[in-house]
C-alpha positions as MATLAB code, in Angstrom:
seq = 'MSETAPPVSPRPENRSDSVSQSAENQPDLAEQTDQYDPAARGFRSLAPHLGFLAALLLLAFNMRGSIVAMGPLAETVGLDLQLSGVQLGLLTTIPVLCFGMLSIFAPRLGQRFGLEATLVSMLALVAVGQGLRASGHYGVMVIGTIVLGAAIAVMNVLTPSLVRRSFPGKVALITALYTFVMSSGATIAAFSAVPLRNSMEGDWRYALGVWAIVAAIGCVCWLPMLRYHHHAQGASPRISLWRNGEAWWLSLFFGCQSMVFYTGTAWVAKIFIDSGMSDAEAGTLLTVFNVFGIPAAFLAPLIYSAIPNKKLAMVVLHLPLFIGIPGFVFATTDMPYLWAMCMGLGQGSMISMALTLIGLRGADPQTSAKLSGMCQSLGYLLAATGPVLFGALHDYLQSWQIPLLILFAVAAVQFVSGLRAGSPDKIVSR';
ca = [
      -9.993   22.975   -0.798;
     -10.437   25.924    1.486;
     -13.395   25.546    3.853;
     -13.772   29.332    4.225;
     -14.057   30.072    0.537;
     -17.565   31.371   -0.341;
     -19.568   29.371   -2.842;
     -19.143   30.596   -6.373;
     -21.560   29.895   -9.199;
     -19.815   28.032  -11.994;
     -19.293   29.889  -15.236;
     -21.261   28.598  -18.224;
     -19.322   26.196  -20.379;
     -20.028   23.984  -23.350;
     -20.452   20.401  -22.193;
     -21.446   16.995  -23.519;
     -24.022   14.796  -21.786;
     -21.363   13.401  -19.478;
     -18.142   15.246  -18.961;
     -15.032   15.360  -16.827;
     -14.576   18.424  -14.672;
     -11.428   19.408  -12.870;
     -11.558   19.281   -9.086;
      -9.492   22.426   -9.075;
     -11.908   24.339  -11.301;
     -14.916   23.435   -9.143;
     -13.678   22.465   -5.687;
     -17.092   22.479   -4.020;
     -18.502   19.569   -6.028;
     -18.542   17.163   -3.097;
     -20.068   19.832   -0.867;
     -22.824   20.415   -3.422;
     -23.577   16.679   -3.357;
     -23.644   16.749    0.452;
     -26.433   19.341    0.438;
     -28.715   16.631   -0.941;
     -27.102   13.522    0.535;
     -26.016   13.795    4.188;
     -24.423   10.355    4.099;
     -21.999   11.486    1.420;
     -20.130   13.619    3.973;
     -19.102   10.550    5.932;
     -20.070   10.026    9.588;
     -19.669   12.653   12.287;
     -18.938   10.261   15.177;
     -16.322    7.569   15.618;
     -18.589    4.571   16.282;
     -20.233    4.432   12.821;
     -16.835    4.908   11.191;
     -15.388    1.926   13.059;
     -18.535   -0.149   12.557;
     -18.602    0.435    8.820;
     -14.869   -0.192    8.532;
     -15.180   -3.558   10.310;
     -18.229   -4.466    8.191;
     -16.439   -3.432    5.019;
     -13.433   -5.623    5.822;
     -15.713   -8.603    6.551;
     -17.330   -8.003    3.180;
     -13.942   -7.890    1.477;
     -12.823  -11.117    3.142;
     -15.769  -12.926    1.515;
     -15.360  -11.449   -1.977;
     -12.705  -13.875   -3.262;
     -12.265  -16.736   -0.787;
     -15.428  -18.560   -1.875;
     -14.294  -18.499   -5.503;
     -10.602  -19.297   -4.993;
     -11.274  -22.290   -2.710;
     -12.431  -24.296   -5.717;
      -9.086  -24.058   -7.546;
      -6.931  -26.340   -5.344;
      -9.831  -28.808   -5.072;
     -10.661  -28.910   -8.783;
      -8.849  -32.154   -9.582;
     -10.413  -33.972   -6.621;
     -13.884  -32.627   -7.467;
     -13.477  -33.666  -11.107;
     -12.410  -37.210  -10.239;
     -15.051  -37.651   -7.551;
     -17.937  -36.439   -9.757;
     -16.422  -37.804  -13.015;
     -16.569  -34.401  -14.708;
     -15.166  -33.473  -18.101;
     -12.708  -30.629  -18.437;
     -15.491  -28.352  -19.752;
     -17.808  -29.204  -16.853;
     -15.063  -28.570  -14.317;
     -13.988  -25.375  -16.073;
     -17.495  -23.950  -15.754;
     -17.221  -24.015  -11.973;
     -14.267  -21.632  -12.134;
     -15.273  -19.594  -15.198;
     -18.916  -18.805  -14.303;
     -18.025  -16.285  -11.535;
     -15.823  -14.233  -13.868;
     -18.537  -14.285  -16.549;
     -21.064  -13.151  -13.931;
     -18.753  -10.257  -13.034;
     -18.656   -9.196  -16.662;
     -22.325   -9.705  -17.529;
     -24.045   -8.510  -14.355;
     -21.844   -5.726  -13.000;
     -23.584   -3.115  -15.146;
     -26.907   -3.748  -13.346;
     -25.524   -3.499   -9.792;
     -25.815    0.321   -9.404;
     -29.583    0.088   -9.962;
     -29.909   -2.302   -7.020;
     -27.918    0.055   -4.788;
     -30.043    2.982   -5.936;
     -33.310    1.113   -5.410;
     -32.700   -0.617   -2.088;
     -29.762    1.300   -0.585;
     -26.129    0.242   -0.319;
     -26.375   -1.377    3.118;
     -29.464   -3.496    2.410;
     -28.138   -4.551   -0.985;
     -24.723   -5.554    0.306;
     -26.023   -7.546    3.284;
     -28.454   -9.347    0.935;
     -25.606  -10.187   -1.465;
     -23.513  -11.510    1.424;
     -26.417  -13.770    2.377;
     -26.567  -15.005   -1.229;
     -22.827  -15.747   -1.113;
     -23.525  -18.017    1.875;
     -26.394  -19.701    0.006;
     -24.423  -20.073   -3.217;
     -21.382  -21.526   -1.495;
     -23.591  -23.906    0.463;
     -25.013  -25.164   -2.841;
     -21.502  -25.565   -4.241;
     -20.700  -27.807   -1.283;
     -23.660  -30.111   -2.044;
     -21.666  -32.628   -4.066;
     -24.201  -32.686   -6.934;
     -22.943  -31.092  -10.143;
     -26.203  -29.481  -11.284;
     -26.738  -27.914   -7.858;
     -23.112  -26.772   -7.824;
     -23.599  -24.939  -11.126;
     -26.677  -23.163   -9.744;
     -24.760  -22.282   -6.591;
     -21.864  -20.942   -8.668;
     -24.220  -18.671  -10.619;
     -25.779  -17.382   -7.375;
     -22.329  -16.861   -5.865;
     -20.945  -15.119   -8.961;
     -23.961  -12.826   -9.302;
     -23.809  -11.797   -5.630;
     -20.082  -11.057   -5.700;
     -20.509   -9.123   -8.960;
     -22.854   -6.719   -7.134;
     -20.503   -6.520   -4.143;
     -17.559   -5.733   -6.417;
     -19.404   -2.792   -7.960;
     -21.032   -1.257   -4.888;
     -18.063   -1.460   -2.508;
     -16.156    1.483   -4.099;
     -19.368    3.519   -3.897;
     -19.717    2.658   -0.196;
     -16.125    3.757    0.393;
     -16.660    6.993   -1.559;
     -19.821    7.771    0.428;
     -18.797    6.710    3.940;
     -15.097    7.678    3.888;
     -14.894   10.579    1.384;
     -11.639   11.911    2.801;
      -9.886    8.516    3.028;
     -10.725    6.787   -0.249;
      -7.158    5.653   -1.000;
      -6.469    4.369    2.532;
      -9.769    2.496    2.918;
      -9.481    1.016   -0.575;
      -5.964   -0.147    0.315;
      -7.290   -1.813    3.472;
     -10.204   -3.629    1.885;
      -8.163   -4.734   -1.131;
      -5.523   -6.082    1.243;
      -8.164   -8.056    3.167;
      -9.757   -9.268   -0.079;
      -6.382  -10.556   -1.309;
      -5.664  -12.116    2.083;
      -8.980  -13.953    1.984;
      -8.111  -15.380   -1.411;
      -4.678  -16.492   -0.223;
      -6.070  -18.105    2.932;
      -8.666  -19.935    0.844;
      -6.010  -21.259   -1.538;
      -3.683  -22.383    1.267;
      -6.358  -23.930    3.504;
      -8.482  -25.823    0.953;
      -6.361  -28.986    0.704;
      -5.524  -29.218    4.451;
      -9.246  -28.812    5.263;
     -10.118  -31.544    2.771;
      -7.468  -33.860    4.210;
      -8.618  -33.213    7.783;
     -12.112  -34.386    6.771;
     -10.855  -37.723    5.383;
     -10.687  -36.405    1.829;
     -14.227  -34.978    1.706;
     -13.839  -31.780   -0.314;
     -17.382  -30.598    0.443;
     -16.333  -29.437    3.906;
     -13.502  -27.361    2.441;
     -16.065  -25.511    0.307;
     -18.817  -25.427    2.938;
     -16.671  -23.645    5.508;
     -16.793  -20.537    3.303;
     -20.598  -20.591    3.459;
     -20.245  -20.376    7.242;
     -17.751  -17.513    6.962;
     -20.168  -15.606    4.708;
     -23.081  -16.261    7.078;
     -21.047  -14.877   10.000;
     -20.207  -11.806    7.935;
     -23.899  -11.360    7.090;
     -24.888  -11.415   10.766;
     -22.168   -8.886   11.607;
     -23.470   -6.618    8.840;
     -27.010   -6.435   10.266;
     -26.279   -3.560   12.708;
     -25.203   -1.438    9.744;
     -28.786   -1.448    8.459;
     -29.588    1.294   10.967;
     -27.676    3.602    8.606;
     -29.827    2.438    5.689;
     -29.508    5.049    2.978;
     -31.342    5.884   -0.218;
     -30.206    8.502   -2.702;
     -32.101   11.724   -2.139;
     -34.311   13.011   -4.931;
     -34.364   11.818   -8.496;
     -31.318    9.998   -9.756;
     -29.604   11.838  -12.605;
     -29.305   10.067  -15.932;
     -25.590    9.304  -16.129;
     -24.354    8.704  -19.688;
     -20.948    7.261  -18.916;
     -20.965    5.201  -22.110;
     -20.367    8.459  -24.024;
     -17.701    9.698  -21.637;
     -14.133    9.325  -22.911;
     -12.611    9.429  -19.427;
     -14.856    6.572  -18.279;
     -13.671    4.508  -21.255;
     -10.012    5.137  -20.386;
     -10.652    3.946  -16.846;
     -12.553    0.918  -18.161;
      -9.651    0.065  -20.470;
      -7.230    0.283  -17.551;
      -9.428   -1.987  -15.434;
      -9.812   -4.472  -18.296;
      -6.093   -4.673  -19.080;
      -5.071   -5.193  -15.465;
      -7.767   -7.881  -15.075;
      -6.603   -9.662  -18.229;
      -2.950   -9.644  -17.135;
      -3.872  -10.903  -13.669;
      -6.171  -13.753  -14.737;
      -3.864  -14.795  -17.548;
      -0.902  -14.819  -15.175;
      -2.809  -16.789  -12.540;
      -3.889  -19.363  -15.118;
      -0.533  -19.921  -16.843;
       2.421  -18.868  -14.635;
       2.889  -22.360  -13.184;
       2.508  -24.005  -16.606;
       5.122  -21.677  -18.116;
       7.647  -22.704  -15.485;
       6.805  -26.420  -15.837;
       7.259  -26.233  -19.614;
      10.639  -24.595  -18.996;
      11.821  -27.709  -17.142;
      10.911  -27.019  -13.513;
       9.153  -29.523  -11.258;
       5.475  -29.235  -10.414;
       6.352  -28.473   -6.803;
       8.697  -25.608   -7.642;
       6.212  -24.209  -10.183;
       3.526  -24.273   -7.485;
       5.863  -22.440   -5.135;
       6.475  -19.777   -7.757;
       2.715  -19.359   -8.253;
       2.430  -18.897   -4.493;
       5.133  -16.215   -4.656;
       3.158  -14.523   -7.425;
       0.023  -14.424   -5.245;
       1.632  -13.639   -1.885;
       3.556  -10.602   -3.126;
       0.334   -9.223   -4.508;
      -1.048   -8.801   -0.966;
       1.307   -6.084    0.372;
       1.333   -4.476   -3.086;
      -2.464   -4.170   -2.994;
      -2.236   -2.349    0.327;
       0.712   -0.079   -0.467;
      -0.115    0.994   -4.043;
      -2.926    3.474   -3.230;
      -0.797    4.967   -0.456;
       2.194    5.373   -2.780;
      -0.057    6.893   -5.400;
      -1.462    9.375   -2.881;
       2.005   10.263   -1.576;
       3.491   11.198   -4.970;
       2.164   14.606   -6.128;
       2.899   13.910   -9.806;
       0.310   11.231  -10.635;
       1.920   10.301  -13.958;
       5.192    9.654  -12.134;
       3.275    7.614   -9.541;
       1.791    5.463  -12.315;
       5.260    4.920  -13.791;
       6.620    3.788  -10.419;
       3.754    1.340   -9.861;
       4.205   -0.213  -13.325;
       7.949   -0.824  -12.963;
       7.587   -4.351  -11.475;
       5.503   -5.464  -14.471;
       7.961   -3.972  -16.931;
      10.694   -6.004  -15.234;
       8.778   -9.226  -14.615;
       7.145   -9.898  -17.986;
      10.311   -9.466  -20.119;
      12.072  -11.653  -17.555;
       9.540  -14.398  -18.242;
      10.067  -13.975  -21.979;
      13.853  -13.942  -22.231;
      15.181  -15.542  -19.023;
      12.428  -17.750  -17.649;
      14.584  -20.050  -15.518;
      17.507  -17.701  -14.751;
      15.854  -15.744  -11.930;
      12.337  -17.199  -11.705;
      11.627  -16.009   -8.170;
      12.440  -12.425   -9.142;
      10.070  -12.580  -12.130;
       7.264  -14.111  -10.049;
       7.794  -11.531   -7.320;
       7.730   -8.638   -9.806;
       4.609   -9.962  -11.513;
       2.904  -10.335   -8.122;
       3.874   -6.841   -7.015;
       2.738   -5.369  -10.325;
      -0.664   -7.030  -10.475;
      -1.398   -6.673   -6.758;
      -0.880   -2.935   -7.051;
      -2.946   -2.593  -10.231;
      -6.212   -4.043   -8.899;
      -6.139   -1.765   -5.861;
      -5.256    1.207   -8.083;
      -8.171    0.465  -10.396;
     -10.604    0.363   -7.462;
      -9.045    3.484   -5.937;
      -9.416    5.460   -9.159;
     -13.060    4.425   -9.462;
     -13.675    5.803   -5.984;
     -11.632    8.964   -6.495;
     -12.829    9.963   -9.939;
     -16.555    9.614   -9.405;
     -17.877   13.055   -8.493;
     -20.353   11.527   -6.032;
     -21.260    8.044   -4.708;
     -23.919    7.498   -7.390;
     -21.477    8.294  -10.201;
     -18.828    6.081   -8.565;
     -21.327    3.181   -8.540;
     -22.193    3.694  -12.233;
     -18.507    4.039  -13.085;
     -17.691    0.886  -11.117;
     -20.409   -1.052  -12.957;
     -19.136    0.059  -16.371;
     -15.462   -0.608  -15.609;
     -16.033   -3.997  -14.032;
     -18.504   -5.171  -16.663;
     -16.129   -4.395  -19.535;
     -13.049   -5.364  -17.540;
     -14.143   -8.821  -16.470;
     -15.536   -9.687  -19.898;
     -12.107   -8.853  -21.287;
     -10.413  -10.785  -18.484;
     -12.481  -13.906  -19.180;
     -11.068  -14.097  -22.723;
      -7.423  -13.710  -21.651;
      -6.545  -17.188  -20.350;
      -8.418  -18.930  -23.190;
      -6.860  -16.899  -25.988;
      -3.432  -17.082  -24.368;
      -3.651  -20.876  -24.092;
      -4.972  -21.270  -27.646;
      -2.116  -19.171  -29.000;
       0.394  -21.312  -27.133;
      -1.183  -24.504  -28.503;
      -0.934  -23.131  -32.032;
       2.650  -21.835  -31.771;
       3.952  -24.473  -29.345;
       5.855  -21.663  -27.589;
       5.236  -19.240  -24.740;
       7.433  -16.456  -26.101;
       4.947  -14.811  -28.510;
       2.011  -15.072  -26.044;
       4.169  -13.462  -23.355;
       5.196  -10.673  -25.700;
       1.506  -10.052  -26.403;
       0.920   -9.997  -22.637;
       3.624   -7.351  -22.377;
       1.798   -5.346  -25.072;
      -1.388   -5.567  -22.984;
       0.574   -4.285  -19.978;
       1.842   -1.405  -22.139;
      -1.750   -0.501  -23.089;
      -2.615   -0.752  -19.394;
       0.174    1.739  -18.625;
      -0.956    4.237  -21.250;
      -4.597    3.997  -20.174;
      -3.483    4.284  -16.533;
      -1.760    7.584  -17.241;
      -5.041    8.928  -18.614;
      -7.244    7.208  -16.013;
      -5.199    8.830  -13.239;
      -6.334   12.328  -14.223;
      -7.350   14.535  -11.253;
     -10.542   15.522  -13.097;
     -13.812   14.360  -11.621;
     -16.211   12.437  -13.821;
     -19.612   14.124  -13.481;
     -22.868   14.134  -15.389;
     -24.984   16.933  -16.781;
];
């Protein structure tokens, strides 16, 4: 966009309530937003940039670790508290359900109280919720899980809006950074949970409680950012994204990638075990799946930004999935590390791409927040059904081949919706 070009009044066009408008046809859209919202231009000095970047990364580090830490400890928790499979499953399923059911309300909180105040409050609730989960009493743990899931649901939705507002010229890079840190936090939580439990003479409560401390530290570090407390200027426009076709394509993309990821996380190890591998090797392959997702989450937005043809960029980023899933189907034990690596690369890149597109396609921070709420609400509700339906289908067929072929079909829908979701048009409201 040329900075010297004089402002030009847009020509009248026929529009629906909420439309997509090409950035090329109206290049001054962000500048028009900035006339009413100074924060949307980003910061003019280096210190706030660095402060917000550090705070953002601390936020990201706490967005998955508290949830993932329960997974490796689940068997110990179940035995210690004498929980049924359903009771234990609730402790891992409730956060995803909270993401799906509560994400749609998050933009209203950001609009009402400001992004900074809302996010620091949610980080404090993460500390409280995780502290309750470390209590050792099942009823209290359920309450803590609901608090934790609700808080992270809001953080999930408002973070892309914060990136869009505070770093408008670096959305892809900053999204890559915070997704990388978010994935790293999850991996550290998974790897450290059992050693922490063992170091405390088998008491799993300390392994959960340490993440309450991490969240509390992050909350304290966020307090200086409240000096930049921001409210949207003027009346908030009524954004009818539910009638916007482009928003639905992006929501479908987010939902498919979430379903593939959560289904893969739930069943990859089991697929290898049922194919004749040992538990230890299957666990190693699941680790490969997760570890390769970390660099992929960082690199995918940068690759996408570097390739001018966005459809070609989407093809390149989907190649690992189109190699890995058929490999699982037809040659599970022939090259298992290659399939796990490809699946990890594919899904790691897709979550960061989904968050990047939410930030890029929203015409302004408020629209990005609404778009994020819609995509994540629909996406996580879809994701919550994936592992259950996948497992039920396997139980009925006594085979993984058909479920994996269906998973490949979901990845194909993800690809098609990604081609459309990657449009350069901005999603705006009228």
